[in-house]
N, C-alpha and C positions, 0 to 999 in steps of 0.2 A: 305229667310232671307233678305227682302228688306231693313231693317235698316242697313245692313252692309256697304252700300255706304256712310253712315254718319261716319263710323269709319275710320278715317284717321291718318296716322303717325303724331305723335306730338300733337294730340288732347288732351286737358286737361280732366282728369276724376277724380272723387272722388272714392277712394277705401275705402270701409267700411269693416273693419275686424269684423265679427259678433260673434266671439267666441275666447276663449283662453286669455292668459295674455296680448296680444297686441291688444285687442279689442278697436276699435275707428275708427275715420275717418281720412284719409290721402289724400294728393294730389299726383297724379301720372299722367302719360301720356301714350298714346298708342305707342308702339314700332313697332308692326307688326300685320297685319291682314291676316289670311289665310282662307281657305275654311271652316274649322271647328274650328280653334284655334285662340285665341287672346292673344297677349303678351303685358303686361304693365310693366312699370318700377317699380322696388322695391322702395317703398316710403322711404323718409328720415324723421327723427325726431331728432331735435337738432344736425344736422350734422352727424347722424349715420343712417345706413341702418336699417330698421325695419325688424327683422328676422321672417317674416311670414312663417310658415311651410307648407309643402306640405299637402294637405288634408283639410286645413283650409277653412271654409265657409266664403265667402266674397260677397259684393254687389258692382257692378260697376255702376256709374251714370255719364252720359254725356248729352250734349244738343246741339241743333242747334238753329236757329233763331225763331223757332216756338214752340218747345216742349223740355221737359226733358225726357230722357229715362233711364231705369235702369233694371238690371237683377242680379239674384243671381247665384252663382256657387261655385265650390270648386277649390282651387289651385291644378292643376294637376301636375305641375312641377315647380321647382325653378332652374333657370340657372344663373351661376355667371359670365360667360365670353361670348362674349367680354364686355357686359354690364349686370348688374344684372337685370333680368326680372322674372316675374311670368307668367305662361302659364295657361289659362283657356279654357274650351270648350265653344264655342259660342252656345247660345240657339237658338231654332227655332223662338221664339218670345221674345219681350221685353215689359216691362211696359212703357206706354207712358202717360205723363201728359202734358196738354196744358201749354203754356208759362205763362198764367196768374197765374198758380199755382207755379211758381218759388219760392223757399224759399227766404223770405225777412228777412234781419237781420238789427239790429240797426247799424248806422254808422254816424260818425260826421267828414266830410271832407269839406273844403271850396269848393263852387261851384260858377262858373262865367257863366253868360248866356247873350245872345243877342236875342231879338225878331226878327223873320224873317217877314219882311213886303214887300209890293209891291215895296217900294222904296229901299229895301235892308236890311241890318242889323242895329238894333238900337244901342244905347249906351250899354256899358258893365255894367251889374248889378251883385251885390254880393248876395250870399245866403249861407246857411249852410245845408248840407245834414242831413236828419233825419233817413232814412233807405235806403237800397240798395238791389237789386236782379238782376238776370241775365236778367230780362225783363224790368226793369225800376228803378226809385228811387223816393224818396220824399224829398223835401227840404223846408226850411222856408226862406222867403224874405219879405222885406217891399214893394216890387213892386207888384201891382195888375196885374195879368196875366189872359188873357181871356181863358176860357175852350176851348179845341181843338186847341189852338194856337200852332204854330210850333216855337220852340226855338233852338238855337245852343248853346250847353252846353260844358263847359270845367271843368274838375276836376282831381285832382291828387290822385291816390291811392298809397299805399306802394309799389306796383309792377309796377307802370307806369302811364303816363299821358293819359287821355281819352278826346277825342274831338269828339262829335257826335250830330246830330240833335235829338231832343226829341219832342214828341207830348204830350201836356197837356191833362190829362184825368180827373183831379179833382182839384178844388180850394176851400179851406176852410179857413175862417177867424179864427185865433187863438185867443181864448177868452182872454180878459184883456191885449191884446197887439195890436200893430199896424202892426202885421205881418200876412202873409198868409202861409198856408201849401199847397204846390203845388205838386201834384202827376203827374209823367210823365212816358211815355213808350219810350224806345229807338226806334228811327225811322231810318231804313236803316243803322243800325250799322254794322261795319265790324266784321267778325268773330274773327279777331285778337284782337280787342278791347273788344268784348264780353268775349273772353277767359280770358283777364286780370281781368274783373269784376267778373267772376265766380270763378277764383282762389282766389280773395280777399274775396268773400263771404264764400268760403270753409274755409279760414283761420280764419275769424271771428267766424264762427260756431264752429270750433274746439276749439278756445280759450274760447268760452262761455260754451262748454261742460265741459272743464277742470275746470271751475269755478262753475259748477253745475247750470248754468243759464238756460239751456235747457235740 
């Protein structure tokens, strides 16, 4: 189980309950990793613990800087103390999806960026985020940015501030406007900041599902 080294205490995961009255997607985190067992925190919804029952089929999704991993299993045990956790059996293998297939969700947060040049950082430019994923984002701006340019981006999510280098991978002129759609990949982003982004993406996904948008 080579993937086990990626399962670290405190790592953010998505816990998808696949059956029963509490079916849905929730945020959770890893509490403990054993040789054959994995413990994750019981998720909260509206400030209350979600009473996922033993035997319930679930799907765990987590990621690192290169890929998204997921596996399905059944809740083997629910433990209440010292902290509420759910215990699952670790599979021999997990499904792996390359980072370019990260789920992308619509998002609208202010973005500020500077171009990285040989002389240093440029002036600060403003933009508006159009969508977001664990691997990158897309934003609109009046500034023309060169493809493959390196930028230093700053943006605030509901769960924290992000500051990271990004690499431009696509530039498209938005019709009937003087703006450009800029697609970027996160470049050398810290796992702490990627974790914030993925948590935000999970929250947006969950809100969209409740509204029947996905």
